[in-house]
C-alpha positions as CSV (number, residue, x, y, z in Angstrom):
1,M,0.0,0.0,0.0
2,K,2.8,2.4,0.9
3,L,4.4,1.6,-2.5
4,V,1.3,2.6,-4.3
5,Y,1.0,5.9,-2.4
6,S,4.7,6.7,-3.0
7,L,4.4,6.0,-6.7
8,L,1.3,8.1,-6.8
9,V,3.1,11.1,-5.2
10,F,6.1,10.6,-7.5
11,L,3.9,10.6,-10.7
12,I,2.0,13.7,-9.5
13,S,5.3,15.6,-9.0
14,V,6.5,14.5,-12.5
15,A,3.2,15.8,-14.0
16,C,3.7,19.1,-12.3
17,T,7.3,19.3,-13.5
18,L,6.2,18.8,-17.1
19,S,4.1,22.0,-16.9
20,A,5.6,24.6,-14.5
21,G,9.0,26.0,-15.1
22,V,11.1,28.7,-16.9
23,Y,10.5,29.4,-20.6
24,R,12.4,31.6,-23.0
25,V,10.5,33.6,-25.6
26,R,11.5,32.8,-29.2
27,V,10.0,35.1,-31.7
28,D,13.0,36.7,-33.4
29,D,12.2,40.2,-34.5
30,I,8.5,40.4,-33.5
31,D,6.7,40.6,-30.2
32,L,4.7,37.7,-28.6
33,N,1.1,38.5,-27.4
34,V,0.2,37.9,-23.8
35,R,-3.5,37.1,-23.6
36,K,-6.0,37.5,-20.8
37,E,-7.4,34.0,-21.3
38,A,-5.9,30.9,-23.0
39,N,-7.3,31.6,-26.5
40,T,-6.5,33.8,-29.5
41,K,-9.8,35.6,-29.2
42,S,-9.0,36.9,-25.7
43,D,-7.8,40.4,-25.0
44,I,-4.1,41.2,-25.4
45,V,-2.8,42.4,-22.0
46,G,0.9,42.7,-22.9
47,H,3.8,41.7,-25.1
48,L,7.0,39.7,-24.6
49,K,10.2,40.2,-26.6
50,D,12.5,37.6,-28.0
51,G,14.9,36.2,-25.4
52,Q,12.9,37.2,-22.4
53,Y,12.1,34.7,-19.7
54,I,8.9,33.9,-17.7
55,Y,8.1,31.4,-15.0
56,A,5.0,29.5,-16.0
57,T,2.9,28.0,-13.2
58,S,1.1,25.6,-15.6
59,V,0.8,24.6,-19.2
60,S,-2.4,23.4,-20.8
61,N,-3.6,22.9,-24.4
62,G,-0.7,24.8,-25.9
63,W,-0.9,27.8,-23.5
64,A,1.5,28.7,-20.7
65,K,0.0,30.5,-17.7
66,F,2.1,33.0,-15.9
67,H,1.6,36.1,-13.7
68,K,0.7,38.4,-16.6
69,G,-1.7,36.1,-18.5
70,Y,-1.3,33.4,-21.1
71,A,1.3,33.0,-23.9
72,S,1.3,30.4,-26.7
73,T,3.8,27.6,-26.3
74,N,4.4,27.7,-30.0
75,Y,6.8,30.6,-29.2
76,L,8.2,29.4,-25.9
77,I,11.1,27.1,-25.2
78,K,11.4,25.4,-21.8
79,V,14.9,25.9,-20.4
80,S,16.8,23.7,-17.9
81,N,18.5,24.8,-14.7
82,G,21.8,24.5,-16.5
83,D,20.9,27.3,-18.9
84,G,20.9,29.8,-16.1
85,T,23.5,31.5,-13.9
86,D,24.2,30.3,-10.4
87,Y,23.0,32.7,-7.7
88,K,22.8,32.3,-3.9
89,T,20.2,33.6,-1.5
90,N,21.6,36.1,1.0
91,A,18.6,35.6,3.3
92,N,15.8,33.1,3.9
93,L,13.8,33.8,0.8
94,N,10.3,33.2,-0.6
95,F,10.0,32.3,-4.3
96,R,6.6,33.3,-5.7
97,T,4.4,32.9,-8.8
98,G,4.9,36.5,-9.8
99,P,7.1,39.5,-9.2
100,S,5.6,40.9,-6.1
101,T,4.9,39.9,-2.5
102,D,1.2,39.8,-3.4
103,Y,1.7,36.5,-5.3
104,T,1.5,33.0,-3.9
105,I,4.6,31.5,-2.3
106,I,5.9,28.5,-4.2
107,T,8.7,27.6,-1.9
108,T,11.0,29.1,0.8
109,L,14.7,28.5,0.6
110,K,17.3,29.1,3.4
111,K,20.1,31.6,3.2
112,G,23.0,30.3,1.1
113,T,20.9,28.1,-1.2
114,T,21.9,28.1,-4.9
115,V,19.3,28.7,-7.6
116,S,19.5,29.2,-11.4
117,Y,18.9,32.8,-12.4
118,F,17.7,33.5,-16.0
119,G,17.0,37.2,-16.1
120,K,14.8,40.0,-14.8
121,D,11.1,39.8,-15.1
122,P,10.0,41.6,-18.3
123,F,7.5,43.7,-16.4
124,N,9.2,44.3,-13.0
125,S,13.0,44.7,-13.3
126,E,13.5,44.5,-9.6
127,W,12.5,40.8,-9.5
128,A,14.4,37.8,-10.9
129,V,13.1,34.8,-12.9
130,T,14.6,31.7,-11.4
131,N,14.1,28.0,-11.6
132,Q,12.2,28.2,-8.3
133,G,9.9,31.0,-9.3
134,Y,10.2,34.8,-8.9
135,A,12.3,36.4,-6.2
136,S,13.4,40.0,-5.3
137,L,16.9,40.6,-6.8
138,K,18.2,42.3,-3.6
139,Y,18.1,38.9,-1.9
140,L,20.2,37.1,-4.6
141,D,24.0,37.3,-5.1
142,K,25.8,36.0,-8.2
143,V,28.1,33.1,-7.5
144,G,31.5,34.3,-8.7
145,G,30.2,34.8,-12.3
146,K,30.1,31.0,-12.7
147,K,27.9,29.8,-15.5
148,S,26.3,26.3,-15.5
149,S,28.3,23.6,-17.2
150,T,25.6,23.0,-19.8
151,K,25.7,26.7,-20.9
152,S,28.8,26.2,-23.0
153,S,27.2,23.3,-24.9
154,K,24.2,25.5,-25.6
155,S,26.5,28.2,-27.0
156,T,28.2,25.7,-29.3
157,A,24.8,24.5,-30.5
158,T,23.7,28.1,-31.2
159,K,26.9,28.8,-33.2
160,T,26.4,25.7,-35.2
161,S,22.8,26.5,-36.0
162,K,23.7,30.1,-36.9
163,S,26.5,28.9,-39.2
164,T,24.1,26.7,-41.0
165,A,21.6,29.4,-41.4
166,T,24.3,31.8,-42.7
167,S,25.4,29.5,-45.5
168,T,21.7,29.1,-46.5
169,S,21.2,32.9,-46.5
170,K,24.3,33.5,-48.6
171,S,23.0,31.3,-51.3
172,S,19.9,33.6,-51.5
173,T,21.9,36.8,-51.8
174,S,20.5,39.8,-53.7
175,G,17.0,39.9,-55.2
176,V,13.4,40.6,-54.5
177,Y,11.9,39.5,-51.2
178,R,8.3,39.6,-50.0
179,V,7.5,40.4,-46.3
180,R,5.7,37.6,-44.6
181,V,4.6,38.5,-41.1
182,D,0.9,37.8,-40.8
183,E,-0.8,40.7,-38.9
184,I,2.2,42.4,-37.5
185,D,4.9,44.8,-38.8
186,L,8.5,43.8,-39.5
187,N,11.2,45.9,-38.0
188,I,13.9,47.5,-40.1
189,R,17.1,47.8,-38.1
190,K,19.9,50.3,-38.6
191,E,22.4,47.4,-38.2
192,A,22.1,43.7,-38.7
193,T,21.2,42.9,-35.0
194,T,18.0,42.9,-32.9
195,K,19.7,45.3,-30.5
196,S,20.1,48.0,-33.2
197,D,17.8,51.0,-33.6
198,I,14.5,50.5,-35.4
199,V,14.5,52.8,-38.4
200,G,11.3,51.8,-40.0
201,K,8.6,49.1,-40.5
202,L,7.4,46.8,-43.3
203,K,4.0,45.4,-43.6
204,D,2.9,41.9,-44.7
205,G,3.0,41.4,-48.5
206,Q,5.3,44.4,-49.2
207,Y,8.4,43.9,-51.4
208,I,12.0,45.0,-51.1
209,Y,15.1,44.6,-53.3
210,A,17.9,43.3,-51.1
211,I,21.4,44.1,-52.3
212,S,23.0,41.4,-50.0
213,V,22.2,38.8,-47.4
214,S,24.5,37.9,-44.5
215,N,24.1,36.0,-41.2
216,G,20.3,35.9,-41.6
217,W,19.8,39.6,-42.4
218,A,18.8,41.1,-45.7
219,K,20.3,44.5,-46.4
220,F,18.4,47.0,-48.5
221,Y,18.5,50.8,-48.9
222,K,16.5,51.5,-45.7
223,G,18.5,49.2,-43.4
224,H,18.4,45.5,-42.4
225,C,15.6,43.0,-42.0
226,S,15.5,39.5,-40.5
227,M,15.4,36.8,-43.2
228,D,13.1,34.8,-40.9
229,Y,10.2,37.0,-42.2
230,L,11.2,37.4,-45.9
231,V,10.5,35.1,-48.8
232,K,12.5,35.3,-52.0
233,V,10.1,35.6,-55.0
234,S,10.1,35.5,-58.8
235,D,6.3,35.8,-59.3
236,G,5.9,39.3,-60.7
237,T,4.3,40.9,-63.7
238,E,6.2,41.2,-67.0
239,C,6.6,44.8,-68.3
240,A,8.9,46.6,-70.7
241,T,11.0,49.7,-70.3
242,N,9.8,52.7,-72.4
243,A,13.2,54.3,-72.4
244,D,16.8,53.4,-71.7
245,L,16.6,53.0,-68.0
246,N,18.9,52.8,-64.9
247,F,18.0,50.3,-62.2
248,R,19.3,51.3,-58.8
249,T,19.8,50.0,-55.2
250,G,17.2,52.3,-53.9
251,P,14.2,54.5,-55.0
252,S,16.0,57.6,-56.0
253,T,18.6,58.8,-58.5
254,D,20.9,59.3,-55.5
255,Y,21.4,55.5,-55.2
256,K,24.0,53.4,-57.0
257,I,23.2,52.1,-60.5
258,I,23.0,48.2,-60.6
259,T,22.4,48.0,-64.4
260,T,21.2,50.0,-67.4
261,L,18.7,48.4,-69.8
262,K,17.7,49.5,-73.2
263,K,14.2,50.7,-74.2
264,G,11.8,47.7,-74.8
265,T,13.6,45.4,-72.4
266,N,11.3,43.1,-70.4
267,V,11.7,43.1,-66.6
268,T,9.6,41.6,-63.8
269,Y,7.6,44.1,-61.7
270,F,6.4,43.3,-58.2
271,D,5.0,46.4,-56.6
272,S,5.7,50.0,-55.8
273,D,8.3,50.7,-53.1
274,P,6.7,50.8,-49.6
275,F,8.2,54.3,-48.9
276,T,8.4,55.9,-52.4
277,S,5.3,55.0,-54.4
278,N,6.5,56.4,-57.7
279,W,9.4,53.9,-57.8
280,A,9.0,50.3,-58.7
281,V,10.5,47.1,-57.1
282,T,11.7,44.9,-60.0
283,N,13.9,41.9,-60.5
284,K,16.7,44.3,-61.6
285,G,16.4,46.7,-58.8
286,Y,14.5,50.0,-58.3
287,A,13.3,52.0,-61.2
288,N,11.0,55.0,-61.7
289,V,7.5,53.7,-62.6
290,K,7.0,56.3,-65.4
291,Y,9.7,54.5,-67.5
292,L,7.9,51.1,-67.2
293,N,4.8,50.1,-69.2
294,I,3.3,48.3,-66.2
295,G,-0.3,48.5,-67.2
296,D,0.4,47.0,-70.7
297,G,2.4,44.1,-69.3
298,K,1.3,40.5,-69.0
299,Q,2.0,38.1,-66.2
300,S,5.6,36.9,-66.2
301,T,6.0,33.3,-67.6
302,T,7.9,32.5,-64.4
303,S,5.3,34.0,-62.1
304,N,3.3,32.3,-59.5
305,N,3.6,28.8,-61.0
306,T,2.3,27.3,-57.8
307,S,-0.7,29.6,-57.6
308,S,-1.7,29.2,-61.2
309,S,-1.7,25.4,-61.0
310,A,-3.8,25.6,-57.8
311,G,-6.5,27.7,-59.4
312,A,-10.2,27.6,-58.4
313,G,-11.3,25.4,-55.5
314,V,-11.7,25.2,-51.8
315,Y,-9.0,26.6,-49.5
316,R,-8.5,26.5,-45.8
317,V,-7.2,29.5,-43.9
318,N,-3.9,28.7,-42.1
319,V,-2.9,31.7,-39.9
320,K,-2.5,30.3,-36.3
321,E,-2.3,33.3,-33.9
322,T,-3.8,36.0,-36.2
323,N,-6.7,36.7,-38.6
324,L,-6.3,36.8,-42.3
325,N,-7.2,40.1,-44.0
326,I,-9.7,40.2,-46.9
327,R,-8.7,43.0,-49.2
328,K,-10.9,45.0,-51.7
329,E,-8.2,44.6,-54.3
330,P,-5.3,42.2,-54.7
331,T,-2.7,44.4,-53.0
332,T,-1.6,45.0,-49.4
333,S,-2.3,48.7,-49.8
334,S,-6.0,48.1,-50.6
335,E,-8.8,48.5,-48.1
336,I,-9.5,45.7,-45.6
337,V,-13.1,44.6,-46.1
338,G,-13.2,41.6,-43.7
339,K,-11.3,39.0,-41.8
340,L,-11.0,35.2,-41.9
341,K,-10.1,33.0,-38.9
342,N,-7.8,30.0,-38.8
343,G,-9.5,26.8,-40.1
344,Q,-12.3,28.5,-42.0
345,Y,-13.0,27.6,-45.6
346,I,-13.6,29.6,-48.8
347,Y,-14.4,28.7,-52.4
348,V,-11.9,30.6,-54.6
349,T,-13.0,31.4,-58.1
350,S,-9.5,32.4,-59.4
351,V,-5.9,32.9,-58.3
352,S,-3.5,35.4,-59.7
353,N,-0.2,36.9,-58.6
354,G,-0.4,35.3,-55.2
355,W,-3.9,36.4,-54.4
356,A,-7.0,34.3,-54.2
357,K,-10.3,35.9,-55.3
358,F,-13.6,34.9,-53.7
359,Y,-16.9,36.5,-53.3
360,K,-15.9,38.8,-50.4
361,G,-12.6,40.1,-51.9
362,Y,-9.0,39.0,-52.1
363,S,-6.8,37.1,-49.6
364,S,-3.1,36.3,-49.8
365,M,-2.2,32.8,-51.0
366,D,0.6,32.7,-48.4
367,Y,-2.0,31.8,-45.7
368,L,-4.3,29.5,-47.7
369,I,-4.0,25.7,-48.2
370,K,-5.9,24.0,-51.1
371,E,-8.1,21.2,-49.9
372,N,-8.4,17.7,-51.4
373,D,-11.2,17.7,-53.9
374,N,-11.1,13.9,-54.6
375,L,-14.5,12.5,-53.5
376,N,-13.1,9.1,-53.0
377,A,-10.4,10.4,-50.6
378,V,-12.7,12.0,-47.9
379,T,-14.6,10.4,-45.1
380,D,-18.2,9.5,-45.3
381,A,-19.1,12.2,-42.8
382,N,-18.1,14.8,-45.4
383,K,-19.8,13.2,-48.4
384,F,-23.1,15.0,-49.0
385,V,-25.7,14.4,-51.6
386,T,-28.1,16.8,-53.3
387,N,-31.8,16.2,-52.4
388,T,-33.0,18.2,-55.5
389,N,-31.5,19.8,-58.6
390,V,-29.1,22.4,-57.1
391,N,-27.3,25.4,-58.4
392,F,-23.8,25.8,-57.0
393,K,-22.8,29.5,-56.8
394,A,-19.7,31.6,-56.7
395,G,-20.9,33.0,-53.3
396,P,-23.5,32.2,-50.6
397,S,-26.6,33.7,-52.2
398,D,-28.8,33.1,-55.2
399,N,-27.5,36.5,-56.5
400,Y,-24.1,35.1,-57.3
401,E,-23.0,33.5,-60.6
402,T,-24.0,29.8,-61.1
403,L,-20.9,27.7,-61.4
404,A,-22.7,24.4,-62.0
405,T,-26.1,22.7,-61.7
406,L,-26.2,19.2,-60.3
407,N,-29.0,16.7,-60.5
408,S,-30.8,15.4,-57.4
409,G,-28.8,12.5,-55.9
410,T,-25.3,13.8,-56.9
411,N,-22.5,13.4,-54.3
412,V,-20.3,16.4,-53.4
413,I,-17.7,17.1,-50.7
414,Y,-18.8,19.3,-47.9
415,Y,-16.0,21.3,-46.0
416,G,-17.9,23.5,-43.7
417,I,-20.3,26.4,-43.5
418,D,-19.5,29.8,-45.1
419,P,-17.8,32.1,-42.5
420,F,-20.3,34.9,-43.2
421,T,-23.5,33.1,-44.1
422,P,-24.0,30.0,-41.9
423,D,-26.9,28.5,-43.9
424,W,-24.7,28.1,-47.0
425,A,-22.2,25.3,-47.4
426,V,-18.7,25.4,-48.9
427,T,-18.3,22.4,-51.3
428,N,-15.9,21.2,-53.9
429,I,-18.4,22.6,-56.6
430,G,-19.0,26.0,-55.0
431,Y,-21.5,27.4,-52.5
432,A,-24.9,25.7,-52.0
433,N,-27.8,26.3,-49.6
434,M,-27.6,23.7,-46.8
435,Q,-31.3,22.8,-47.1
436,Y,-30.6,21.1,-50.4
437,L,-27.8,18.9,-49.1
438,N,-28.0,15.7,-47.0
439,N,-25.3,13.7,-45.4
440,A,-24.7,10.8,-47.8
441,S,-24.2,8.3,-44.9
442,D,-27.5,9.0,-43.0
443,G,-29.5,11.3,-45.3
444,Q,-29.5,14.1,-42.7
445,S,-28.2,17.6,-43.1
446,T,-25.9,17.3,-40.1
447,I,-23.1,19.8,-40.2
448,N,-19.6,18.3,-39.9
449,T,-16.5,20.0,-40.9
450,L,-13.6,18.3,-42.7
451,N,-10.8,17.5,-40.3
452,P,-12.7,19.2,-37.4
453,T,-9.5,19.4,-35.2
454,D,-7.5,21.4,-37.8
455,N,-8.3,24.7,-36.1
456,E,-6.3,23.6,-33.0
457,Q,-3.8,21.3,-34.7
458,S,-0.8,23.7,-34.6
459,I,-1.3,24.3,-30.9
460,I,-1.7,20.6,-30.1
461,D,1.3,19.6,-32.2
462,S,3.6,22.2,-30.7
463,D,2.8,21.1,-27.2
464,A,2.8,17.3,-28.0
465,S,5.6,16.6,-25.6
466,F,3.7,18.2,-22.7
467,T,0.3,16.9,-23.6
468,A,1.3,13.4,-24.3
469,G,3.4,13.2,-21.2
470,I,0.7,14.6,-18.9
471,N,-2.1,12.5,-20.5
472,S,-0.1,9.3,-20.0
473,I,0.7,10.2,-16.4
474,S,-2.9,11.2,-15.7
475,L,-4.0,7.8,-16.9
476,I,-1.6,6.0,-14.6
477,I,-2.6,8.2,-11.7
478,V,-6.3,7.4,-12.2
479,S,-5.5,3.7,-12.4
480,L,-3.5,3.9,-9.2
481,L,-6.3,5.7,-7.5
482,L,-8.7,3.0,-8.5
483,L,-6.3,0.4,-7.1
484,V,-6.1,2.3,-3.8
485,R,-9.8,2.5,-3.6
486,L,-10.2,-1.2,-4.3
487,D,-7.6,-1.9,-1.6
488,L,-9.6,0.0,0.9
489,F,-12.7,-2.1,0.2
490,I,-10.7,-5.3,0.4
């Protein structure tokens, strides 16, 4: 009996260890949202920067709870005691769940006890983040500047990783890059380091011409940007020069000439410069738009091969921690007319230059995944049948164009309800009123979405090591409790 109780206590302590502890923020050159509750719809109550530390009191469903709120574990790395610096308490000291004496005491350690120190609390610089919780810095003394033995191995790993990244970056070198940052802005730094001054911002979908790439940073006329949020592109629009034209490293005649092309030469145009709208970003560098016949051009033969082959069909939104903008026109400078949430479905009527067109407007293809439209490859739950002759439309209303008319008894793939009109279905043929569709397996119009767990998949996957471990231990604990209960009856 004692053995059972001992094992039970041990397993509970292990379960707690898997959740609580110190985490380092890993978001590179952006900020991590701190939410009031453990979901992406909750209010943002603060931000965390790359490299900052928090002490999480618990982790559940991909969210770490700490004194300020909740942060997604997608952007947190649990650190070990060895990654910190050895400090000693200079008095008997309470370690708490937050940086104030108002918070709950986790443990009390005697004077002279060694703890691992990671950094100051991001919101209260007088309190330390340690492996035991939060403690006032005035009661901690550094142990002779000694770092933990595992710290050096971590540094080696970091250098190796950086070296690999550098070699990859150098192969990219100069060219046109598109900003990919979801619903945030990308910092432009004066120098190629996150500690350097911010000299500007770039928005998602904007283009720059980088003159060089080194150590994970792209250099362009405005400064330096992290390569983590840039995608090298070739999918522009073909246009011709209408005069002999200089292409430069920046959007002004003050910048260095990269090349000079003769009148009538074709180049690939991407967009106007984010800061100087009368200059164009092209595959050759920057050029004044008045010397390019942009409106008369055709899509480049090398452009958007992936998007063109994708074409019309059903797409799932894939944006994780943000919402996807719907634009009035296919450009990031166009008016936002709506939002799409992660996991929602739309029927796209056409794709061009990296933008998907549907009845509400345009959305970037960077955050859309085309769904399988093979009827034989989906589950019975998502096979629906028409219960009358049905018109399938380009949008969720009879006012939209009819894409196809199917006879009663025809099978279609049902993906989900339209995000804006819940009595219309998104299918592989187009939009249809739900009243004219029955589930093929039972004849009922029950609403099931394809892969219903997709909305949370990224969160579940990222926290698999925690969730799997906790679930397994929970099962064992429950089993042992049953054994204990049975033993009492016996």
